[in-house]
C-alpha positions as CSV (number, residue, x, y, z in Angstrom):
1,M,216.7,59.5,101.0
2,G,215.8,55.9,101.6
3,S,215.0,56.6,105.3
4,E,212.8,59.6,104.4
5,F,210.9,57.4,101.9
6,R,210.3,54.7,104.5
7,E,209.0,57.3,107.0
8,Q,206.6,58.6,104.4
9,L,205.3,55.0,103.8
10,R,205.0,54.5,107.5
11,G,203.0,57.7,107.9
12,T,200.7,56.7,105.1
13,Y,200.1,53.3,106.7
14,H,199.3,54.9,110.0
15,D,196.9,57.3,108.4
16,Y,195.2,54.3,106.7
17,E,195.0,52.5,110.0
18,K,193.6,55.5,111.7
19,D,190.9,56.3,109.1
20,Y,190.0,52.8,107.9
21,G,191.5,50.2,110.1
22,Q,188.8,50.6,112.8
23,D,185.3,49.6,111.8
24,A,182.7,52.2,112.8
25,P,179.6,50.7,114.3
26,V,176.7,50.5,111.8
27,L,173.2,50.7,113.2
28,Y,170.7,48.8,111.1
29,Q,167.1,49.8,111.1
30,A,165.3,46.7,112.3
31,I,162.0,46.1,110.5
32,N,160.0,43.2,111.8
33,P,157.5,41.5,109.4
34,L,154.9,41.8,112.2
35,S,155.1,45.6,111.9
36,V,154.7,45.5,108.1
37,G,151.8,43.1,108.5
38,S,150.2,45.4,111.0
39,V,150.3,48.3,108.5
40,V,148.9,46.2,105.7
41,V,146.1,44.7,107.8
42,G,145.4,48.2,109.2
43,C,144.7,49.5,105.7
44,L,142.5,46.5,105.0
45,S,140.5,47.3,108.2
46,A,138.5,49.9,106.2
47,L,136.4,46.9,105.0
48,S,134.9,46.9,108.5
49,F,132.7,49.8,107.4
50,F,130.8,47.5,105.0
51,H,130.2,44.5,107.3
52,W,130.9,43.6,110.9
53,G,132.4,40.3,109.7
54,F,135.6,42.2,108.8
55,L,136.1,43.3,112.4
56,F,138.8,40.6,112.7
57,L,141.0,42.7,110.5
58,P,141.5,45.6,112.9
59,L,141.8,43.2,115.8
60,T,144.5,41.3,113.9
61,G,146.3,44.6,113.0
62,I,146.4,45.7,116.7
63,L,147.7,42.3,117.8
64,L,150.4,42.3,115.1
65,G,151.5,45.8,116.0
66,A,151.6,45.0,119.7
67,A,153.6,41.9,119.1
68,A,156.1,43.8,117.0
69,L,156.5,46.5,119.7
70,V,157.3,43.8,122.2
71,N,160.0,42.4,120.0
72,F,161.4,45.9,119.3
73,A,161.7,46.6,123.0
74,R,164.5,44.1,123.1
75,A,166.4,45.4,120.1
76,E,168.4,48.6,119.3
77,G,168.1,50.7,116.3
78,A,164.5,49.7,115.7
79,R,163.1,53.2,115.4
80,V,161.6,52.6,111.9
81,G,159.9,49.4,113.0
82,V,158.4,51.0,116.0
83,Y,157.0,53.8,113.8
84,L,155.5,51.2,111.5
85,S,154.0,49.2,114.4
86,C,152.4,52.3,115.8
87,A,151.1,53.3,112.4
88,G,149.6,49.8,112.0
89,I,147.8,50.0,115.3
90,G,146.6,53.5,114.5
91,L,145.2,52.5,111.1
92,S,143.5,49.5,112.7
93,L,141.8,51.7,115.3
94,L,140.9,54.5,112.9
95,L,139.9,52.6,109.7
96,G,138.6,49.5,111.5
97,V,137.0,50.3,114.8
98,G,136.3,53.9,113.8
99,L,134.7,53.3,110.5
100,Y,132.7,50.4,111.9
101,G,131.4,52.7,114.6
102,L,130.4,55.2,112.0
103,S,128.5,52.6,110.0
104,V,126.6,51.5,113.2
105,Y,125.8,55.2,113.9
106,R,124.5,55.6,110.3
107,Y,122.5,52.4,110.6
108,Y,120.7,53.5,113.7
109,H,120.6,57.2,113.5
110,M,120.5,58.4,109.9
111,T,117.4,58.6,107.8
112,P,117.6,57.0,104.3
113,P,117.1,59.4,101.4
114,G,113.6,60.1,100.3
115,Y,112.0,59.5,103.7
116,L,110.8,61.8,106.4
117,L,112.0,60.9,109.9
118,V,109.0,60.7,112.2
119,D,109.3,60.6,116.0
120,Y,106.6,59.1,118.2
121,N,106.1,62.5,119.8
122,L,104.5,63.6,116.5
123,L,102.0,60.7,116.8
124,E,101.1,61.4,120.4
125,S,98.3,63.7,121.4
126,N,98.2,65.9,124.5
127,D,94.5,66.6,124.1
128,P,92.2,64.1,125.8
129,N,89.4,65.0,123.5
130,K,91.5,64.4,120.4
131,P,93.4,61.1,120.7
132,F,95.2,61.5,117.3
133,P,96.9,64.8,116.8
134,D,97.0,66.9,113.6
135,T,100.7,66.3,113.3
136,A,99.9,62.6,112.7
137,L,97.0,63.2,110.3
138,E,99.2,65.5,108.2
139,L,101.5,62.6,107.5
140,E,98.8,60.8,105.5
141,G,100.3,59.5,102.3
142,Q,103.8,60.7,103.0
143,R,106.9,58.5,102.9
144,V,108.1,58.3,106.5
145,F,110.9,56.5,108.4
146,V,110.1,55.3,111.9
147,R,112.2,53.3,114.4
148,G,110.9,50.9,116.9
149,Y,110.8,47.3,118.2
150,M,108.9,44.3,116.8
151,Y,106.0,42.9,118.9
152,S,106.6,39.2,119.5
153,S,104.3,36.8,117.7
154,R,104.1,33.0,117.2
155,Q,105.6,33.3,113.7
156,Q,109.3,34.2,113.9
157,T,110.3,34.1,110.2
158,G,108.7,34.9,106.9
159,L,106.7,37.8,108.4
160,R,104.7,39.8,105.9
161,S,103.3,42.2,108.6
162,F,104.0,43.0,112.2
163,V,103.3,45.5,114.9
164,M,106.1,47.9,115.8
165,S,106.2,49.6,119.2
166,R,108.1,52.6,120.6
167,D,109.6,50.5,123.4
168,N,110.8,46.9,123.5
169,G,108.8,46.1,126.6
170,V,111.8,45.3,128.9
171,C,112.3,48.8,130.1
172,P,111.6,48.9,133.9
173,Y,110.1,52.4,133.5
174,C,107.8,51.5,130.5
175,L,104.2,50.6,130.7
176,P,103.4,46.9,130.0
177,N,100.7,47.8,127.5
178,P,101.9,50.6,125.2
179,K,99.5,53.4,124.2
180,I,97.8,53.1,120.8
181,T,99.8,56.1,119.6
182,D,103.1,54.2,120.4
183,Q,102.2,51.4,118.0
184,V,102.5,51.2,114.2
185,F,101.2,48.4,112.1
186,V,103.8,47.5,109.4
187,E,102.7,45.8,106.2
188,L,105.6,44.9,103.9
189,A,105.1,45.8,100.3
190,G,105.8,43.4,97.4
191,D,107.4,40.1,98.2
192,R,109.4,41.4,101.1
193,E,109.6,39.3,104.3
194,A,111.1,39.9,107.7
195,A,112.3,37.8,110.7
196,Y,111.5,38.6,114.3
197,T,114.3,40.4,116.1
198,T,114.6,42.1,119.5
199,R,116.9,44.8,118.3
200,L,115.9,48.3,117.2
201,I,114.7,48.4,113.6
202,G,113.9,51.1,111.1
203,V,110.9,51.0,108.8
204,G,110.3,53.2,105.8
205,G,107.2,53.5,103.7
206,V,103.9,55.2,103.1
207,F,102.1,56.4,106.2
208,S,98.4,56.2,106.7
209,V,95.9,56.6,109.6
210,K,93.3,53.8,109.8
211,L,90.6,55.4,112.0
212,D,88.0,53.1,110.5
213,D,89.0,49.5,110.8
214,P,85.8,47.5,111.3
215,K,87.4,44.1,110.4
216,K,90.3,44.7,112.8
217,K,92.7,44.0,109.9
218,Y,95.4,45.9,111.7
219,G,94.6,44.6,115.2
220,G,93.1,47.8,116.3
221,V,96.4,49.7,115.6
222,V,95.5,53.1,114.0
223,Y,98.9,54.1,112.5
224,H,99.9,52.1,109.5
225,I,103.0,51.9,107.2
226,E,103.1,50.1,103.9
227,A,106.8,49.5,104.1
228,D,109.2,49.3,101.2
229,Y,112.3,49.8,103.3
230,L,113.4,47.8,106.3
231,R,116.6,47.6,108.2
């Protein structure tokens, strides 16, 4: 009886040793703070849509995600961290770079509400006997939006008026002296002022054609915009 009881105890001990005596390997999911930071900064990258000054956010998110991936390449069981890092990089690219690109596209290619987009082709005449086409005369009094480049002048800041041209004058295929139909005299309404820039600008305002300008107020430029919108 005693020997049977001892055998039962021994079997119980062996079962315990077999089931619980050996520690099974535990794989921990390594989550690096860099990967978490990449996701957080990637979400904040959406601010780049509102101003280019926030572009450092997507760049930071991409760098944090890349640094985390380098660390995870040396570790095992880091699948969750790798996913987070990739998500952070993706968010930085999508919300940061992508939305900023969308804002730039809207800035240069979309017409503000309430204005009619006017191309210079509408202002140009193909009839030598009629220098100003009907398509331009029909715009009289309408609120239009025209893009172009500022003509350089001595005054660089505090501009109340300026001449805007179809081309910036540095194109190797452009004429040095633009046609009269490729120029628009812009007079800013109210207390608005502008500073000279070489980049493409957009002007919105009331369009008029000054065929009779005896005092040369507009420098001989026929097309005129009284602008209340400038970007």
